[in-house]
SEDONU-869804 format. One record per residue (C-alpha): residue in one letter; chain; residue number from 1; x, y, z negated. Coordinates in nm, 3 decimals. Each point is the difference from the previous one (the first is absolute). Layout:
SITE   residuo   cadena   num      east     north        up
SITE         A        A   NUM         X         Y         Z
...
//
This chain:
SITE   residuo   cadena   num      east     north        up
SITE         X        A     1    -0.906     5.294     2.679
SITE         X        A     2    -0.031     0.066    -0.359
SITE         X        A     3    -0.016    -0.309    -0.223
SITE         X        A     4    -0.154    -0.009    -0.360
SITE         X        A     5     0.006    -0.300    -0.255
SITE         X        A     6    -0.373     0.030    -0.086
SITE         X        A     7    -0.312     0.223     0.031
SITE         X        A     8     0.071     0.200    -0.310
SITE         X        A     9     0.346     0.102     0.115
SITE         X        A    10    -0.145     0.189     0.297
SITE         X        A    11    -0.003     0.374    -0.097
SITE         X        A    12    -0.357     0.132    -0.009
SITE         X        A    13     0.103     0.287     0.238
SITE         X        A    14     0.132    -0.245     0.259
SITE         X        A    15    -0.173     0.035     0.361
SITE         X        A    16     0.075    -0.236     0.277
SITE         X        A    17     0.081    -0.363     0.038
SITE         X        A    18     0.232    -0.211    -0.206
SITE         X        A    19     0.069    -0.363    -0.110
SITE         X        A    20    -0.068    -0.164    -0.323
SITE         X        A    21     0.230    -0.295    -0.036
SITE         X        A    22     0.072    -0.269    -0.268
SITE         X        A    23     0.149    -0.343     0.020
SITE         X        A    24    -0.332    -0.172     0.125
SITE         X        A    25    -0.164     0.264     0.197
SITE         X        A    26     0.015     0.306     0.222
SITE         X        A    27    -0.266     0.255     0.055
SITE         X        A    28     0.007     0.295     0.241
SITE         X        A    29    -0.238     0.287    -0.101
SITE         X        A    30    -0.105     0.337     0.136
SITE         X        A    31    -0.090     0.247    -0.271
SITE         X        A    32    -0.136     0.348    -0.063
SITE         X        A    33     0.103     0.207    -0.293
SITE         X        A    34    -0.112    -0.162    -0.331
SITE         X        A    35     0.090    -0.363     0.120
SITE         X        A    36    -0.317    -0.005     0.206
SITE         X        A    37    -0.009    -0.259     0.275
SITE         X        A    38    -0.087     0.173     0.318
SITE         X        A    39     0.065    -0.062     0.378
SITE         X        A    40    -0.226     0.101     0.277
SITE         X        A    41     0.149    -0.200     0.292
SITE         X        A    42     0.074    -0.343    -0.153
SITE         X        A    43     0.023    -0.191    -0.310
SITE         X        A    44     0.116     0.195    -0.314
SITE         X        A    45     0.128    -0.319    -0.163
SITE         X        A    46     0.191    -0.287     0.162
SITE         X        A    47     0.074    -0.266    -0.264
SITE         X        A    48     0.227    -0.305     0.077
SITE         X        A    49     0.059    -0.274    -0.265
SITE         X        A    50     0.331    -0.167     0.057
SITE         X        A    51    -0.072    -0.343    -0.143
SITE         X        A    52    -0.318    -0.104     0.195
SITE         X        A    53     0.015     0.231     0.312
SITE         X        A    54    -0.333     0.141    -0.103
SITE         X        A    55    -0.040     0.352     0.105
SITE         X        A    56    -0.293     0.249    -0.021
SITE         X        A    57    -0.080     0.330     0.163
SITE         X        A    58    -0.217     0.258    -0.158
SITE         X        A    59    -0.151     0.327     0.149
SITE         X        A    60    -0.045     0.274    -0.244
SITE         X        A    61    -0.122     0.359     0.042
SITE         X        A    62     0.025     0.255    -0.296
SITE         X        A    63     0.054    -0.292    -0.249
SITE         X        A    64    -0.300    -0.206     0.117
SITE         X        A    65     0.000    -0.316     0.220
SITE         X        A    66    -0.151     0.110     0.328
SITE         X        A    67     0.005    -0.106     0.366
SITE         X        A    68    -0.275     0.047     0.263
SITE         X        A    69     0.129    -0.211     0.275
SITE         X        A    70     0.082    -0.327    -0.180
SITE         X        A    71     0.075    -0.148    -0.339
SITE         X        A    72     0.175     0.225    -0.257
SITE         X        A    73     0.162    -0.291    -0.175
SITE         X        A    74     0.142    -0.301     0.189
SITE         X        A    75     0.185    -0.292    -0.160
SITE         X        A    76     0.185    -0.165     0.297
SITE         X        A    77     0.085    -0.342    -0.130
SITE         X        A    78    -0.341    -0.086    -0.134
SITE         X        A    79    -0.186     0.197     0.271
SITE         X        A    80    -0.217     0.190    -0.250
SITE         X        A    81    -0.118     0.352     0.071
SITE         X        A    82    -0.222     0.266    -0.161
SITE         X        A    83    -0.170     0.287     0.160
SITE         X        A    84     0.004     0.343    -0.194
SITE         X        A    85    -0.164     0.336     0.070
SITE         X        A    86     0.092     0.274    -0.240
SITE         X        A    87     0.096    -0.257    -0.267
SITE         X        A    88    -0.318    -0.197     0.031
SITE         X        A    89     0.064    -0.367     0.082
SITE         X        A    90    -0.211    -0.179     0.246
SITE         X        A    91     0.037    -0.376    -0.019
SITE         X        A    92    -0.252    -0.066     0.267
SITE         X        A    93     0.140     0.127     0.345
SITE         X        A    94    -0.349     0.061     0.136
SITE         X        A    95    -0.081     0.255    -0.283
SITE         X        A    96     0.339     0.166     0.077
SITE         X        A    97    -0.079     0.036     0.358
SITE         X        A    98    -0.340     0.166    -0.094
SITE         X        A    99     0.162     0.266    -0.200
SITE         X        A   100    -0.066     0.349     0.162
SITE         X        A   101     0.371     0.107    -0.006
SITE         X        A   102     0.102    -0.329     0.177
SITE         X        A   103    -0.265     0.056     0.266
SITE         X        A   104     0.102     0.360     0.051
SITE         X        A   105     0.368    -0.102     0.025
SITE         X        A   106    -0.092    -0.259     0.273
SITE         X        A   107    -0.213     0.262     0.190
SITE         X        A   108     0.278     0.253    -0.009
SITE         X        A   109     0.242    -0.255     0.143
SITE         X        A   110    -0.238    -0.080     0.278
SITE         X        A   111    -0.038     0.374     0.077
SITE         X        A   112     0.377     0.045     0.032
SITE         X        A   113     0.009    -0.270     0.268
//
């Protein structure tokens, strides 16, 4: 896998997944052209900090945090998560679950059963 020393060293035309690695952390990212975070079937950013074993996963679509079937940002060590739909953050899980796109996603999954 291709490794880069920081975000700005990734060429803007790069497409695919790569690792950004320095002495304290490692981040695996999936990108569209233009350094746009994007992955449709999993987190587009997986970040691991070496010193305190704190990792986080982030789901991004077209450069916006987005996930319809769970939190789009999850910090494992401190067990904190945030739900996003099309870049909009929902700090209240009940409000997230009421979003029309979340409801439609759940209904589509039920229909596929």
